[in-house]
N, CA, C and O atoms as a MOPAC input file, in Angstrom:
PM7 MOZYME 1SCF
protein

 N    115.61800 1   116.94800 1    99.51800 1
 C    114.33000 1   117.59000 1    99.41300 1
 C    114.43300 1   118.88500 1   100.57100 1
 O    114.93700 1   118.58200 1   101.65200 1
 N    114.08300 1   119.96900 1   100.42400 1
 C    113.82200 1   121.19200 1   101.31000 1
 C    113.07600 1   120.75300 1   102.53600 1
 O    112.16800 1   119.93900 1   102.36300 1
 N    113.32300 1   121.16100 1   103.70800 1
 C    112.35100 1   121.06900 1   104.72000 1
 C    111.37400 1   122.15600 1   104.52500 1
 O    111.50600 1   123.05700 1   103.69700 1
 N    110.27400 1   121.99900 1   105.43100 1
 C    109.23300 1   123.04900 1   105.49600 1
 C    109.44900 1   124.32700 1   105.79800 1
 O    108.90500 1   125.29200 1   105.25900 1
 N    110.45800 1   124.34900 1   106.89100 1
 C    110.90200 1   125.84000 1   107.14400 1
 C    111.90900 1   126.40200 1   106.04600 1
 O    111.75500 1   127.57500 1   105.70400 1
 N    112.77100 1   125.76800 1   105.55800 1
 C    113.63800 1   125.92200 1   104.42300 1
 C    112.81000 1   126.72700 1   103.11300 1
 O    113.19400 1   127.67300 1   102.42600 1
 N    111.33400 1   125.83300 1   103.06300 1
 C    110.56200 1   126.36300 1   101.97000 1
 C    109.78100 1   127.72700 1   102.26100 1
 O    109.61900 1   128.63000 1   101.44100 1
 N    109.35200 1   127.70800 1   103.50900 1
 C    108.92800 1   129.13300 1   103.98300 1
 C    109.87500 1   130.05500 1   104.05100 1
 O    109.43400 1   131.19000 1   103.87500 1
 N    111.26300 1   129.97300 1   104.28400 1
 C    112.11900 1   131.02700 1   104.22100 1
 C    112.45800 1   131.44700 1   102.79200 1
 O    112.79600 1   132.60200 1   102.53000 1
 N    112.38000 1   130.66800 1   102.05100 1
 C    112.53000 1   130.93800 1   100.55300 1
 C    111.30700 1   131.77000 1    99.94600 1
 O    111.49700 1   132.60500 1    99.06100 1
 N    110.23200 1   131.53900 1   100.39200 1
 C    108.95200 1   132.19800 1    99.96100 1
 C    109.06200 1   133.75300 1   100.72500 1
 O    108.69400 1   134.79500 1   100.18300 1
 N    109.53500 1   133.67500 1   101.83100 1
 C    109.68900 1   134.97400 1   102.62400 1
 C    110.76100 1   135.98500 1   102.00800 1
 O    110.60300 1   137.20300 1   101.93200 1
 N    111.92600 1   135.23400 1   101.56400 1
 C    112.92900 1   135.87300 1   100.90000 1
 C    112.71700 1   136.65300 1    99.69900 1
 O    113.12100 1   137.78900 1    99.45100 1
 N    111.97900 1   135.82000 1    98.94800 1
 C    111.35600 1   136.29100 1    97.56100 1
 C    110.31700 1   137.42600 1    97.61200 1
 O    110.15900 1   138.30500 1    96.76500 1
 N    109.60300 1   137.23900 1    98.81900 1
 C    108.49700 1   138.22200 1    99.01900 1
 C    109.24200 1   139.54400 1    99.40200 1
 O    108.92800 1   140.61300 1    98.87700 1
 N    110.27400 1   139.43500 1   100.36600 1
 C    110.94700 1   140.65900 1   100.68900 1
 C    111.75300 1   141.48700 1    99.56500 1
 O    111.82200 1   142.71500 1    99.52500 1
 N    112.39400 1   140.51800 1    98.59300 1
 C    112.73100 1   141.11500 1    97.53900 1
 C    111.80600 1   142.09700 1    96.47300 1
 O    112.06100 1   143.21000 1    96.01300 1
 N    110.76100 1   141.30100 1    96.30500 1
 C    109.71800 1   142.05800 1    95.49000 1
 C    109.25200 1   143.40700 1    96.23200 1
 O    108.98800 1   144.47300 1    95.67600 1
 N    109.21200 1   143.14500 1    97.53100 1
 C    108.88500 1   144.47800 1    98.36100 1
 C    109.92300 1   145.62300 1    98.28300 1
 O    109.56200 1   146.79500 1    98.39500 1
 N    111.13200 1   145.29800 1    98.10400 1
 C    112.15200 1   146.10400 1    98.20200 1
 C    112.20900 1   146.79400 1    96.84800 1
 O    112.62600 1   147.94900 1    96.75500 1
 N    111.76700 1   146.04800 1    95.72900 1
 C    111.78200 1   146.51900 1    94.37300 1
 C    110.66300 1   147.56500 1    94.32100 1
 O    110.83700 1   148.68400 1    93.84000 1
 N    109.49900 1   147.13900 1    94.84400 1
 C    108.32600 1   148.06200 1    94.92800 1
 C    108.64900 1   149.38300 1    95.51000 1
 O    108.45800 1   150.45600 1    94.93800 1
 N    109.15000 1   149.22500 1    96.68400 1
 C    109.67400 1   150.48600 1    97.45400 1
 C    110.45700 1   151.60300 1    96.89300 1
 O    110.28100 1   152.79900 1    97.12400 1
 N    111.60500 1   150.90400 1    95.90200 1
 C    112.41800 1   151.74200 1    95.40700 1
 C    111.86600 1   152.45800 1    94.03100 1
 O    112.50600 1   153.33200 1    93.44700 1
 N    110.67100 1   151.99700 1    93.62600 1
 C    110.34800 1   152.65500 1    92.15200 1
 C    109.47200 1   153.92100 1    92.34000 1
 O    108.92600 1   153.97200 1    93.44200 1
 N    109.29000 1   154.67400 1    91.72600 1
 C    108.62300 1   155.98000 1    91.67400 1
 C    107.16200 1   155.58400 1    91.38100 1
 O    106.87500 1   155.02100 1    90.32400 1
 N    106.36800 1   155.83600 1    92.18600 1
 C    104.87200 1   155.38000 1    92.10700 1
 C    104.19000 1   156.22800 1    91.06000 1
 O    103.21600 1   155.73000 1    90.49400 1
 N    104.56700 1   157.41200 1    90.74000 1
 C    103.93000 1   158.15600 1    89.84900 1
 C    104.09500 1   157.75000 1    88.51400 1
 O    103.18400 1   157.65000 1    87.69300 1
 N    105.36400 1   157.50500 1    88.31000 1
 C    106.01500 1   156.98000 1    86.72900 1
 C    105.81600 1   155.69700 1    86.47900 1
 O    105.53600 1   155.36200 1    85.32900 1
 N    105.93000 1   154.68400 1    87.56500 1
 C    105.75900 1   153.33000 1    87.28800 1
 C    104.99100 1   152.42800 1    88.07800 1
 O    105.35000 1   151.33900 1    88.52500 1
 N    103.81300 1   153.04700 1    88.20900 1
 C    102.72000 1   152.53300 1    89.01000 1
 C    102.33900 1   150.98000 1    88.65200 1
 O    102.12900 1   150.18500 1    89.56900 1
 N    102.27400 1   150.65500 1    87.52600 1
 C    102.06300 1   149.26600 1    87.02500 1
 C    103.11200 1   148.16000 1    87.75800 1
 O    102.82500 1   147.05200 1    88.21000 1
 N    104.40300 1   148.82400 1    87.72400 1
 C    105.36500 1   147.86800 1    88.18500 1
 C    105.54900 1   147.69900 1    89.66400 1
 O    105.80300 1   146.60500 1    90.16600 1
 N    105.40600 1   148.87500 1    90.39000 1
 C    104.96300 1   148.85800 1    91.88500 1
 C    103.97100 1   148.12900 1    92.03600 1
 O    104.20800 1   147.28000 1    92.89600 1
 N    102.73200 1   148.03000 1    91.51500 1
 C    101.69000 1   147.20200 1    91.96800 1
 C    101.92200 1   145.85500 1    91.66600 1
 O    101.50100 1   144.98700 1    92.43200 1
 N    102.65900 1   145.51100 1    90.44800 1
 C    103.14700 1   144.28700 1    90.35200 1
 C    104.03800 1   143.39000 1    91.30100 1
 O    103.86200 1   142.20900 1    91.59700 1
 N    105.02300 1   144.23800 1    91.69500 1
 C    105.83300 1   143.75100 1    92.71500 1
 C    105.17600 1   143.65400 1    94.20400 1
 O    105.49800 1   142.75800 1    94.98400 1
 N    104.38000 1   144.49600 1    94.46900 1
 C    103.55500 1   144.65000 1    95.73300 1
 C    102.49500 1   143.40000 1    95.53200 1
 O    102.38600 1   142.68200 1    96.52600 1
 N    101.84900 1   143.10600 1    94.60000 1
 C    101.29700 1   141.81100 1    94.41700 1
 C    101.92900 1   140.44700 1    94.61800 1
 O    101.39600 1   139.45600 1    95.11700 1
 N    103.30100 1   140.58600 1    94.08700 1
 C    104.07600 1   139.34500 1    94.09400 1
 C    104.50200 1   139.13000 1    95.50300 1
 O    104.47500 1   137.97600 1    95.93000 1
 N    104.90600 1   140.13500 1    96.30700 1
 C    105.15800 1   140.01200 1    97.66000 1
 C    104.07200 1   139.84400 1    98.42900 1
 O    104.38100 1   139.25700 1    99.46600 1
 N    102.87300 1   140.12400 1    98.36000 1
 C    101.85300 1   139.45400 1    98.97800 1
 C    101.58000 1   137.97300 1    98.60200 1
 O    101.52900 1   137.11200 1    99.48000 1
 N    101.44100 1   137.74500 1    97.56400 1
 C    101.51900 1   136.34300 1    97.01000 1
 C    102.39300 1   135.19500 1    97.64500 1
 O    102.06000 1   134.05500 1    97.97100 1
 N    103.49100 1   135.77300 1    97.71500 1
 C    104.70000 1   134.93600 1    98.16400 1
 C    104.68300 1   134.87500 1    99.53500 1
 O    105.17100 1   133.88600 1   100.08200 1
 N    104.08200 1   135.98800 1   100.34800 1
 C    103.82600 1   135.88400 1   101.75500 1
 C    102.82000 1   135.04900 1   102.22300 1
 O    102.93100 1   134.37500 1   103.24700 1
 N    101.80100 1   135.07400 1   101.47700 1
 C    100.53500 1   134.17200 1   101.67500 1
 C    100.99300 1   132.71000 1   101.53800 1
 O    100.89200 1   131.88300 1   102.44400 1
 N    101.49100 1   132.47700 1   100.35400 1
 C    102.15900 1   131.11900 1   100.22300 1
 C    103.11000 1   130.46600 1   101.18400 1
 O    103.18200 1   129.26000 1   101.41900 1
 N    103.97300 1   131.62200 1   101.81300 1
 C    104.78900 1   131.06500 1   102.81900 1
 C    104.04600 1   130.59700 1   104.13800 1
 O    104.39700 1   129.62700 1   104.81100 1
 N    102.86400 1   131.50600 1   104.43900 1
 C    102.01500 1   130.99100 1   105.68100 1
 C    101.41600 1   129.82200 1   105.37100 1
 O    101.37400 1   128.97900 1   106.26800 1
 N    100.83800 1   129.50600 1   104.08900 1
 C    100.20500 1   128.28600 1   103.79200 1
 C    100.97900 1   127.28400 1   103.81800 1
 O    100.47000 1   126.20500 1   104.12100 1
 N    102.40400 1   127.33900 1   103.51500 1
 C    103.35500 1   126.22300 1   103.60200 1
 C    103.50000 1   125.88300 1   105.12000 1
 O    103.40600 1   124.74100 1   105.57000 1
 N    103.72800 1   126.95100 1   105.81800 1
 C    104.08900 1   126.68000 1   107.06100 1
 C    102.80600 1   126.27100 1   107.93000 1
 O    103.01300 1   125.83600 1   109.06300 1
 N    101.67700 1   126.36900 1   107.52500 1
 C    100.49500 1   125.57400 1   107.98700 1
 C     99.99300 1   124.50000 1   107.38400 1
 O     98.85100 1   124.09100 1   107.59600 1
 N    100.89700 1   123.91400 1   106.50600 1
 C    100.57800 1   122.68600 1   105.75700 1
 C     99.30500 1   122.66200 1   105.18800 1
 O     98.58300 1   121.67900 1   105.35100 1
 N     98.87900 1   123.80200 1   104.42200 1
 C     97.80300 1   124.00000 1   103.78800 1
 C     97.85700 1   124.01400 1   102.22500 1
 O     98.13900 1   125.06500 1   101.64900 1
 N     97.62400 1   123.00600 1   101.61200 1
 C     97.86700 1   122.87400 1   100.17900 1
 C     97.22600 1   124.07600 1    99.44800 1
 O     96.26300 1   124.67600 1    99.92400 1
 N     97.76200 1   124.37600 1    98.35700 1
 C     97.11100 1   125.68700 1    97.59800 1
 C     97.43800 1   125.35000 1    96.05800 1
 O     98.52500 1   124.86200 1    95.75000 1
 N     96.48500 1   125.62100 1    95.14700 1
 C     96.62100 1   125.57600 1    93.57900 1
 C     97.65200 1   126.58800 1    93.29600 1
 O     98.01200 1   127.53100 1    94.00100 1
 N     98.08800 1   126.19400 1    92.05700 1
 C     99.03000 1   127.27400 1    91.31700 1
 C     98.09400 1   128.33100 1    90.81500 1
 O     97.43600 1   128.25300 1    89.77800 1
 N     98.10900 1   129.41100 1    91.73500 1
 C     97.24000 1   130.53900 1    91.29000 1
 C     97.93600 1   131.90500 1    91.71200 1
 O     98.80800 1   131.95000 1    92.57900 1
 N     97.48600 1   132.97100 1    91.04300 1
 C     98.07900 1   134.22000 1    91.41100 1
 C     97.18700 1   135.16900 1    92.00000 1
 O     97.45200 1   136.34800 1    92.23400 1
 N     95.62400 1   134.30500 1    92.32400 1
 C     94.70000 1   135.11700 1    92.97400 1
 C     94.73600 1   135.30400 1    94.38800 1
 O     94.61700 1   134.32200 1    95.12200 1
 N     94.87600 1   136.37100 1    94.82200 1
 C     95.17900 1   136.82100 1    96.24300 1
 C     94.13800 1   136.44600 1    97.21900 1
 O     94.23100 1   136.09000 1    98.39400 1
 N     93.10600 1   136.61800 1    96.42500 1
 C     91.80300 1   136.41000 1    97.41300 1
 C     91.56600 1   134.85400 1    97.60500 1
 O     91.07200 1   134.44400 1    98.65500 1
 N     91.91000 1   134.02800 1    96.62000 1
 C     91.87600 1   132.61300 1    96.91200 1
 C     93.02300 1   132.17600 1    98.00800 1
 O     92.66700 1   131.42400 1    98.91600 1
 N     94.20800 1   132.56500 1    97.96000 1
 C     94.93500 1   132.41900 1    99.15900 1
 C     94.73900 1   132.73100 1   100.19300 1
 O     95.08800 1   132.05200 1   101.15800 1
 N     94.01200 1   134.05400 1   100.29700 1
 C     93.61600 1   134.64800 1   101.53300 1
 C     92.50400 1   133.72700 1   102.26400 1
 O     92.50900 1   133.47700 1   103.46900 1
 N     91.57000 1   133.27400 1   101.34500 1
 C     90.49300 1   132.47300 1   101.92300 1
 C     91.18300 1   131.22700 1   102.59600 1
 O     90.91800 1   130.85800 1   103.74000 1
 N     92.14800 1   130.58200 1   101.71800 1
 C     92.85400 1   129.38900 1   102.29300 1
 C     93.42900 1   129.63700 1   103.75800 1
 O     93.19600 1   128.86800 1   104.69100 1
 N     94.20000 1   130.78300 1   103.86500 1
 C     94.88800 1   131.02600 1   104.79900 1
 C     93.88700 1   131.36900 1   105.90900 1
 O     94.31400 1   131.16900 1   107.04700 1
 N     92.62400 1   131.85100 1   105.80200 1
 C     91.92300 1   132.02200 1   106.73300 1
 C     91.06300 1   130.88800 1   107.41200 1
 O     90.17000 1   131.09300 1   108.23300 1
 N     91.50800 1   129.55200 1   106.89900 1
 C     91.10400 1   128.49500 1   107.56300 1
 C     92.08600 1   128.18900 1   108.75300 1
 O     91.75400 1   127.42000 1   109.65600 1
 N     93.19600 1   128.76200 1   108.72400 1
 C     94.23200 1   128.56900 1   109.88500 1
 C     94.25500 1   129.79900 1   110.64500 1
 O     94.55400 1   129.67200 1   111.83200 1
 N     94.00100 1   130.97800 1   110.21300 1
 C     93.81400 1   132.08200 1   110.99400 1
 C     92.63900 1   132.96700 1   110.36600 1
 O     92.77100 1   133.27600 1   109.18200 1
 N     91.67800 1   133.33300 1   110.94700 1
 C     90.70600 1   134.00100 1   110.61500 1
 C     90.82200 1   135.51600 1   110.42200 1
 O     89.92100 1   136.19300 1   109.92700 1
 N     91.93600 1   135.97400 1   110.82500 1
 C     92.10900 1   137.68600 1   110.55700 1
 C     92.65600 1   137.56200 1   109.04700 1
 O     92.99500 1   138.67100 1   108.63400 1
 N     92.80500 1   136.72300 1   108.27800 1
 C     93.35100 1   136.73500 1   106.81300 1
 C     91.95100 1   137.25400 1   105.98500 1
 O     92.10300 1   137.83000 1   104.90800 1
 N     90.74700 1   137.05300 1   106.46600 1
 C     89.52200 1   137.40400 1   105.99100 1
 C     89.60200 1   139.06400 1   106.06200 1
 O     88.88900 1   139.65300 1   105.25000 1
 N     90.28300 1   139.74100 1   106.82400 1
 C     90.24700 1   141.25400 1   106.98100 1
 C     91.22800 1   141.63600 1   105.56300 1
 O     90.97200 1   142.73600 1   105.07500 1
 N     92.09500 1   140.99000 1   105.01200 1
 C     92.66500 1   141.39600 1   103.87000 1
 C     92.11700 1   141.15700 1   102.60300 1
 O     92.44300 1   141.75600 1   101.57700 1
 N     91.30000 1   140.29400 1   102.69200 1
 C     90.54200 1   139.87100 1   101.35800 1
 C     90.30900 1   141.08400 1   100.55500 1
 O     90.94900 1   141.18800 1    99.50900 1
 N     89.42700 1   142.08500 1   100.91300 1
 C     89.15200 1   143.12200 1    99.97800 1
 C     90.47400 1   143.89300 1    99.21300 1
 O     90.49800 1   144.24700 1    98.03400 1
 N     91.54100 1   144.04900 1   100.19800 1
 C     92.67600 1   144.66200 1    99.77600 1
 C     93.40800 1   143.80600 1    98.67100 1
 O     93.74000 1   144.30800 1    97.59700 1
 N     93.61800 1   142.62600 1    98.96100 1
 C     94.05800 1   141.77500 1    98.20700 1
 C     93.48100 1   141.73300 1    96.82500 1
 O     94.21900 1   141.67300 1    95.84200 1
 N     92.13600 1   141.76300 1    96.72800 1
 C     91.39100 1   141.81600 1    95.29500 1
 C     91.95200 1   143.08100 1    94.60600 1
 O     92.06200 1   142.92000 1    93.39100 1
 N     92.32100 1   144.25300 1    95.03900 1
 C     92.98600 1   145.27800 1    94.55800 1
 C     94.24300 1   144.97200 1    93.65800 1
 O     94.39200 1   145.40400 1    92.51400 1
 N     95.18700 1   144.10900 1    94.38800 1
 C     96.20800 1   143.99200 1    93.78700 1
 C     96.32700 1   142.71300 1    92.63400 1
 O     97.21900 1   142.62800 1    91.79100 1
 N     95.27700 1   141.81800 1    92.80800 1
 C     95.36800 1   140.70400 1    91.80100 1
 C     95.28100 1   140.90500 1    90.62900 1
 O     95.73500 1   140.07600 1    89.84000 1
 N     94.68000 1   142.05000 1    90.19900 1
 C     94.77200 1   142.44700 1    88.61800 1
 C     96.29600 1   142.50600 1    88.09900 1
 O     96.72500 1   142.24600 1    86.97500 1
 N     97.01300 1   142.94300 1    89.29700 1
 C     98.56700 1   143.26300 1    88.76500 1
 C     99.27500 1   141.81100 1    88.48900 1
 O    100.32400 1   141.85200 1    87.84600 1
 N     98.88200 1   140.76500 1    88.84000 1
 C     99.48300 1   139.60400 1    88.88600 1
 C    100.07600 1   139.11600 1    87.53000 1
 O     99.53800 1   139.61600 1    86.54300 1
 N    101.07000 1   138.24600 1    87.30500 1
 C    101.33000 1   137.64500 1    86.09800 1
 C    100.30100 1   137.18400 1    85.34500 1
 O     99.46000 1   136.46100 1    85.88000 1
 N    100.20700 1   137.50700 1    84.06100 1
 C     99.03700 1   136.90400 1    83.32100 1
 C     99.20600 1   135.64300 1    82.88800 1
 O    100.20800 1   135.40100 1    82.21500 1
 N     98.31200 1   134.64800 1    83.17100 1
 C     98.64400 1   133.22900 1    82.98900 1
 C     97.90700 1   132.71800 1    81.56200 1
 O     98.03500 1   131.55400 1    81.18400 1

């Protein structure tokens, strides 16, 4: 079984990859793809933080919910809630 730190590193590595893809795309031509990868990077980064802080989270792609959970450990996450709500619609459809 992976250690907590290994799980955090995995989430961060995946988030960085999504961010790299988002940065490579032409925003004018592929805006939905860019937003999808930006949403994925944010989601994976939030989940890495939650794992690090040992805060359980549901299976969700709703960034606002993840930010709310993260704010339990660090109140500054409340500041990203509004921006997070802009990316949530680009999440994987469940």
